[in-house]
LUMNU-197538 format. One record per residue (C-alpha): residue in three letters; residue number from 1; x, y, z. Coordinates in nm, 3 decimals. Each point is the difference from the previous one (the first is absolute). Layout:
<pts>
+-----+-----+---------+---------+---------+
! res !   n !       x !       y !       z !
+-----+-----+---------+---------+---------+
! Ala ! NUM !       X !       Y !       Z !
...
+-----+-----+---------+---------+---------+
</pts>
This chain:
<pts>
+-----+-----+---------+---------+---------+
! res !   n !       x !       y !       z !
+-----+-----+---------+---------+---------+
! Met !   1 !  -0.178 !   3.132 !   0.740 !
! Val !   2 !  -0.113 !  -0.231 !   0.280 !
! Phe !   3 !  -0.062 !   0.298 !   0.230 !
! Asn !   4 !  -0.192 !   0.188 !  -0.271 !
! Ile !   5 !  -0.234 !  -0.292 !  -0.060 !
! Leu !   6 !  -0.054 !  -0.062 !   0.372 !
! Asp !   7 !  -0.063 !   0.371 !   0.058 !
! Val !   8 !  -0.262 !   0.028 !  -0.275 !
! Ala !   9 !  -0.161 !  -0.335 !   0.086 !
! Asn !  10 !  -0.047 !   0.109 !   0.362 !
! Gly !  11 !  -0.132 !   0.343 !  -0.096 !
! Gly !  12 !   0.306 !   0.180 !   0.132 !
! Arg !  13 !  -0.065 !  -0.112 !   0.356 !
! Ile !  14 !   0.073 !  -0.295 !   0.224 !
! Asn !  15 !  -0.283 !  -0.242 !  -0.057 !
! Arg !  16 !   0.016 !  -0.330 !   0.184 !
! Ser !  17 !  -0.317 !  -0.135 !  -0.158 !
! Ile !  18 !   0.177 !  -0.041 !  -0.335 !
! Thr !  19 !   0.347 !  -0.145 !   0.031 !
! Tyr !  20 !   0.244 !  -0.039 !  -0.288 !
! Ser !  21 !   0.340 !  -0.135 !   0.088 !
! Pro !  22 !   0.298 !   0.166 !  -0.172 !
! Arg !  23 !   0.103 !  -0.344 !  -0.128 !
! Leu !  24 !  -0.338 !  -0.049 !  -0.167 !
! Val !  25 !   0.018 !   0.342 !  -0.165 !
! Ala !  26 !   0.356 !  -0.074 !  -0.116 !
! Asn !  27 !  -0.127 !  -0.320 !  -0.164 !
! Trp !  28 !  -0.271 !   0.199 !  -0.180 !
! Ile !  29 !   0.261 !   0.246 !  -0.126 !
! Arg !  30 !   0.227 !  -0.280 !  -0.125 !
! Tyr !  31 !  -0.285 !  -0.188 !  -0.171 !
! Tyr !  32 !  -0.150 !   0.296 !  -0.187 !
! Arg !  33 !   0.341 !   0.138 !  -0.092 !
! Asn !  34 !   0.080 !  -0.329 !  -0.170 !
! Val !  35 !  -0.338 !  -0.007 !  -0.174 !
! Leu !  36 !   0.054 !   0.350 !  -0.143 !
! Leu !  37 !   0.360 !  -0.066 !  -0.105 !
! Lys !  38 !  -0.091 !  -0.327 !  -0.174 !
! Gln !  39 !  -0.286 !   0.164 !  -0.188 !
! Asp !  40 !   0.221 !   0.283 !  -0.123 !
! Ile !  41 !   0.292 !  -0.225 !  -0.100 !
! Lys !  42 !  -0.224 !  -0.246 !  -0.185 !
! Lys !  43 !  -0.182 !   0.283 !  -0.177 !
! Asn !  44 !   0.319 !   0.166 !  -0.126 !
! Ala !  45 !   0.220 !  -0.315 !  -0.025 !
! Tyr !  46 !   0.274 !   0.206 !   0.163 !
! Val !  47 !   0.144 !   0.042 !   0.350 !
! Pro !  48 !   0.067 !   0.368 !   0.080 !
! Gln !  49 !   0.324 !   0.062 !   0.185 !
! Gly !  50 !  -0.195 !   0.167 !   0.281 !
! Tyr !  51 !  -0.155 !  -0.336 !   0.090 !
! Val !  52 !   0.338 !  -0.174 !   0.035 !
! Gln !  53 !   0.194 !  -0.057 !   0.323 !
! Asp !  54 !   0.370 !  -0.083 !   0.012 !
! Leu !  55 !   0.124 !  -0.254 !   0.257 !
! Gly !  56 !   0.365 !   0.100 !  -0.045 !
! Cys !  57 !   0.296 !  -0.237 !   0.033 !
! Leu !  58 !  -0.115 !  -0.353 !   0.092 !
! Cys !  59 !   0.230 !  -0.288 !   0.092 !
! Leu !  60 !  -0.042 !  -0.333 !  -0.179 !
! Gln !  61 !   0.004 !  -0.344 !   0.157 !
! Phe !  62 !   0.146 !  -0.311 !  -0.162 !
! Ala !  63 !  -0.101 !  -0.365 !  -0.008 !
! Asp !  64 !  -0.013 !  -0.308 !  -0.219 !
! Ala !  65 !  -0.267 !   0.013 !  -0.271 !
! Ser !  66 !  -0.191 !  -0.281 !   0.171 !
! Met !  67 !  -0.053 !   0.219 !   0.309 !
! Cys !  68 !   0.011 !  -0.327 !   0.192 !
! Lys !  69 !   0.215 !  -0.086 !   0.301 !
! Thr !  70 !   0.026 !  -0.370 !  -0.084 !
! Lys !  71 !   0.019 !  -0.003 !  -0.382 !
! Cys !  72 !   0.242 !   0.190 !  -0.224 !
! Trp !  73 !  -0.065 !   0.101 !  -0.360 !
! Gly !  74 !   0.352 !   0.132 !  -0.051 !
! Glu !  75 !  -0.085 !   0.346 !  -0.132 !
! Pro !  76 !   0.032 !   0.310 !   0.221 !
! Val !  77 !  -0.276 !   0.260 !   0.007 !
! Ala !  78 !  -0.025 !   0.338 !   0.163 !
! Tyr !  79 !  -0.334 !   0.101 !   0.143 !
! Ile !  80 !  -0.179 !   0.276 !   0.187 !
! Thr !  81 !  -0.349 !   0.030 !   0.148 !
! Ile !  82 !  -0.167 !   0.332 !  -0.074 !
! Pro !  83 !  -0.318 !   0.162 !   0.134 !
! Glu !  84 !  -0.322 !  -0.078 !  -0.183 !
! Val !  85 !  -0.061 !   0.210 !  -0.311 !
! Ile !  86 !  -0.351 !   0.085 !  -0.116 !
! Asp !  87 !  -0.149 !  -0.264 !  -0.225 !
! Leu !  88 !   0.041 !   0.107 !  -0.363 !
! Pro !  89 !   0.048 !  -0.195 !  -0.326 !
! Asp !  90 !   0.353 !  -0.084 !  -0.117 !
! Asn !  91 !   0.165 !   0.109 !   0.328 !
! Met !  92 !  -0.078 !   0.367 !  -0.078 !
! Gly !  93 !  -0.001 !   0.071 !   0.373 !
! Leu !  94 !   0.374 !  -0.076 !   0.011 !
! Thr !  95 !   0.141 !   0.286 !  -0.208 !
! Phe !  96 !   0.371 !  -0.067 !   0.045 !
! Phe !  97 !   0.206 !  -0.297 !   0.116 !
! Gly !  98 !   0.372 !   0.017 !  -0.065 !
! Leu !  99 !   0.344 !   0.106 !   0.115 !
! Ile ! 100 !   0.053 !   0.284 !   0.243 !
! Asp ! 101 !   0.105 !   0.241 !  -0.276 !
! Lys ! 102 !  -0.379 !   0.019 !  -0.066 !
! Gln ! 103 !   0.073 !  -0.028 !  -0.370 !
! Thr ! 104 !   0.086 !  -0.367 !  -0.058 !
! Lys ! 105 !  -0.318 !  -0.205 !   0.005 !
! Ile ! 106 !  -0.013 !  -0.370 !   0.077 !
! Ile ! 107 !  -0.262 !  -0.157 !  -0.223 !
! Leu ! 108 !  -0.297 !  -0.151 !   0.180 !
! Ser ! 109 !  -0.081 !  -0.297 !  -0.218 !
! Asp ! 110 !  -0.326 !  -0.157 !  -0.100 !
! Tyr ! 111 !  -0.042 !  -0.372 !   0.059 !
! Asn ! 112 !   0.204 !  -0.114 !  -0.303 !
! Tyr ! 113 !   0.285 !   0.251 !  -0.007 !
! Gly ! 114 !   0.241 !  -0.240 !   0.171 !
! Asn ! 115 !  -0.049 !  -0.255 !  -0.277 !
! Tyr ! 116 !   0.146 !   0.244 !  -0.254 !
! His ! 117 !   0.269 !   0.148 !   0.220 !
! Asn ! 118 !   0.284 !  -0.193 !  -0.169 !
! Tyr ! 119 !  -0.080 !   0.158 !  -0.336 !
! Asn ! 120 !   0.184 !   0.330 !  -0.060 !
! Arg ! 121 !  -0.305 !   0.165 !  -0.149 !
! Phe ! 122 !  -0.184 !  -0.031 !   0.330 !
! Thr ! 123 !   0.291 !   0.062 !   0.238 !
! Pro ! 124 !   0.038 !   0.347 !   0.157 !
! Lys ! 125 !   0.340 !   0.165 !  -0.013 !
! Asn ! 126 !   0.063 !  -0.039 !   0.372 !
! Lys ! 127 !  -0.128 !  -0.364 !  -0.022 !
! Leu ! 128 !  -0.216 !   0.051 !   0.307 !
! Trp ! 129 !  -0.365 !  -0.095 !   0.001 !
! Ala ! 130 !  -0.251 !  -0.043 !   0.277 !
! Glu ! 131 !  -0.334 !  -0.154 !   0.079 !
! Lys ! 132 !  -0.257 !   0.117 !   0.254 !
! Ile ! 133 !  -0.188 !  -0.259 !   0.204 !
! Asp ! 134 !  -0.248 !   0.156 !   0.240 !
! Asn ! 135 !   0.200 !   0.278 !   0.172 !
! Thr ! 136 !   0.344 !  -0.158 !  -0.048 !
! Ile ! 137 !   0.223 !   0.076 !  -0.300 !
! Tyr ! 138 !   0.265 !  -0.256 !  -0.105 !
! Ile ! 139 !   0.299 !   0.109 !  -0.209 !
! His ! 140 !   0.175 !  -0.239 !  -0.240 !
! Gly ! 141 !   0.290 !   0.016 !  -0.244 !
! Phe ! 142 !   0.265 !   0.168 !   0.216 !
! Asp ! 143 !   0.365 !  -0.092 !   0.040 !
! Pro ! 144 !   0.032 !  -0.184 !   0.336 !
! Val ! 145 !   0.345 !   0.158 !   0.046 !
! Phe ! 146 !  -0.131 !   0.354 !  -0.042 !
! Pro ! 147 !  -0.368 !  -0.013 !   0.090 !
! Pro ! 148 !  -0.216 !   0.312 !   0.033 !
! Glu ! 149 !  -0.030 !   0.101 !   0.364 !
! Tyr ! 150 !  -0.262 !   0.275 !  -0.007 !
! Val ! 151 !  -0.302 !   0.094 !  -0.208 !
! Asn ! 152 !  -0.233 !   0.296 !  -0.031 !
! Val ! 153 !  -0.378 !  -0.049 !   0.004 !
! Gln ! 154 !  -0.262 !   0.256 !  -0.100 !
! Gly ! 155 !  -0.372 !  -0.049 !  -0.028 !
! Val ! 156 !  -0.355 !   0.079 !   0.103 !
! Phe ! 157 !  -0.037 !  -0.184 !   0.329 !
! Ala ! 158 !  -0.322 !  -0.120 !   0.159 !
! Asp ! 159 !   0.075 !   0.136 !   0.347 !
! Pro ! 160 !   0.240 !   0.295 !  -0.003 !
! Thr ! 161 !  -0.003 !   0.023 !   0.381 !
! Glu ! 162 !   0.188 !  -0.332 !   0.026 !
! Leu ! 163 !   0.287 !   0.106 !  -0.225 !
! Ser ! 164 !   0.350 !   0.092 !   0.107 !
! Phe ! 165 !   0.253 !   0.186 !  -0.212 !
! Cys ! 166 !   0.368 !  -0.096 !   0.020 !
! Pro ! 167 !   0.204 !   0.295 !  -0.132 !
! Cys ! 168 !   0.330 !  -0.189 !  -0.032 !
! Gln ! 169 !   0.196 !  -0.306 !   0.108 !
! Gly ! 170 !   0.023 !  -0.031 !   0.376 !
! Ala ! 171 !  -0.237 !   0.288 !   0.072 !
! Glu ! 172 !  -0.296 !  -0.033 !   0.232 !
! Pro ! 173 !  -0.327 !  -0.037 !  -0.196 !
! Ile ! 174 !  -0.241 !   0.293 !   0.016 !
! Cys ! 175 !  -0.351 !  -0.116 !   0.089 !
! Phe ! 176 !  -0.334 !   0.165 !  -0.069 !
! Asp ! 177 !  -0.101 !   0.247 !   0.272 !
! Trp ! 178 !  -0.371 !   0.085 !   0.022 !
! Asp ! 179 !   0.082 !   0.335 !   0.161 !
! Ser ! 180 !   0.263 !   0.125 !  -0.244 !
! Thr ! 181 !   0.000 !  -0.208 !  -0.321 !
! Pro ! 182 !  -0.238 !   0.123 !  -0.274 !
! Tyr ! 183 !  -0.247 !  -0.271 !  -0.098 !
! Pro ! 184 !   0.075 !  -0.097 !  -0.362 !
! Ile ! 185 !  -0.318 !   0.090 !  -0.185 !
! Pro ! 186 !  -0.024 !   0.254 !  -0.284 !
! Pro ! 187 !  -0.159 !   0.330 !   0.114 !
! Gly ! 188 !  -0.265 !  -0.030 !  -0.270 !
! Met ! 189 !  -0.119 !  -0.332 !   0.144 !
! Glu ! 190 !  -0.011 !   0.103 !   0.365 !
! Ser ! 191 !  -0.343 !   0.163 !  -0.014 !
! Thr ! 192 !  -0.142 !  -0.301 !  -0.189 !
! Leu ! 193 !   0.143 !  -0.232 !   0.263 !
! Tyr ! 194 !  -0.168 !   0.203 !   0.278 !
! Asp ! 195 !  -0.330 !  -0.006 !  -0.188 !
! Leu ! 196 !   0.012 !  -0.379 !  -0.043 !
! Ile ! 197 !   0.073 !  -0.060 !   0.367 !
! Phe ! 198 !  -0.270 !   0.239 !   0.122 !
! Glu ! 199 !  -0.256 !  -0.144 !  -0.242 !
! Lys ! 200 !   0.075 !  -0.372 !   0.015 !
! Glu ! 201 !   0.147 !  -0.051 !   0.347 !
! Val ! 202 !  -0.092 !   0.280 !   0.238 !
! Gly ! 203 !  -0.354 !   0.017 !  -0.140 !
! Ile ! 204 !  -0.045 !  -0.372 !   0.056 !
! Ala ! 205 !   0.143 !   0.021 !   0.350 !
! Arg ! 206 !  -0.223 !   0.297 !   0.085 !
! Ser ! 207 !  -0.315 !  -0.181 !  -0.115 !
! Val ! 208 !   0.089 !  -0.307 !   0.204 !
! Ser ! 209 !   0.070 !   0.213 !   0.306 !
! Gln ! 210 !  -0.326 !   0.194 !  -0.041 !
! Ala ! 211 !  -0.199 !  -0.323 !  -0.035 !
! Arg ! 212 !   0.163 !  -0.136 !   0.315 !
! Glu ! 213 !  -0.070 !   0.322 !   0.187 !
! Tyr ! 214 !  -0.365 !  -0.009 !  -0.112 !
! Glu ! 215 !  -0.030 !  -0.362 !   0.116 !
! Asp ! 216 !   0.150 !   0.087 !   0.338 !
! Asn ! 217 !  -0.245 !   0.287 !   0.040 !
! Glu ! 218 !  -0.294 !  -0.227 !  -0.084 !
! Asn ! 219 !   0.121 !  -0.258 !   0.249 !
! Thr ! 220 !   0.026 !   0.270 !   0.266 !
! Lys ! 221 !  -0.357 !   0.118 !  -0.068 !
! Thr ! 222 !  -0.123 !  -0.358 !   0.025 !
! Ile ! 223 !   0.166 !  -0.046 !   0.340 !
! Leu ! 224 !  -0.151 !   0.328 !   0.128 !
+-----+-----+---------+---------+---------+
</pts>
C-alpha cells in the first residue's frame, strides 16, 4: 500500500521535487484506516470479525494490588499491557479478553462492578473479573494457589504494524512484516482509503510543493 501511494503520488516516476517518506505514508494509512473502521463500527453498533486481530497466547504478570514497591495492599492481581485499541464506546475495540480456550471470557468491569463482586448475582462462574486502565488490564478474583497464567486478547488495534502474535506458550512471537503480512483493512474500504489520502494529504502536499516551486522560480527571475 505504501508503494502504491508513493508510485501514484510521484506520477509513476522518480520525482525528487516532491518527497514523501514511507513512514509518513504509513501514518496516513493507519490514521484513515482507523477513521473508516470507527465510522463503520459506530454506524452498525457491531464489530465484524474481519476487523479483529488475535494476539494469541499472552503471559500474565503478577503483583500486589497497590502496584507499589514500598506499600502493600495484601491482594494479588494479575496484569498485562496490551497494544492500543481504537477508541470506541464501552470498550468495543476490545472484542475478546479471556482464557486461552478463546471461549471463556473474563468480564471487563465498569467502575462499580467490584463493589458488587461479593454478591452471587453479580459474580461470574469463574469468579474472575478485570478492569482496564489505559492500556493495562488488571485481573481480580483468582485463587492465588492456582492463578491464571495466560490470556487471549482479540480486538481492533490502532496500529496493526506494531502487533505481534504468539501462537503458543514458549513460541517466538510473529511480528508484522511490511513485505509479506497483508495489511488488515477490509477490501471494500481500501479504495476509499486511497481516495482520502490522495484528496486530503497528497493534494495538500502537491499544492504546497507547487507554491514553493513557483516562489523559487520568481526569486530566480528577480535575481536574473
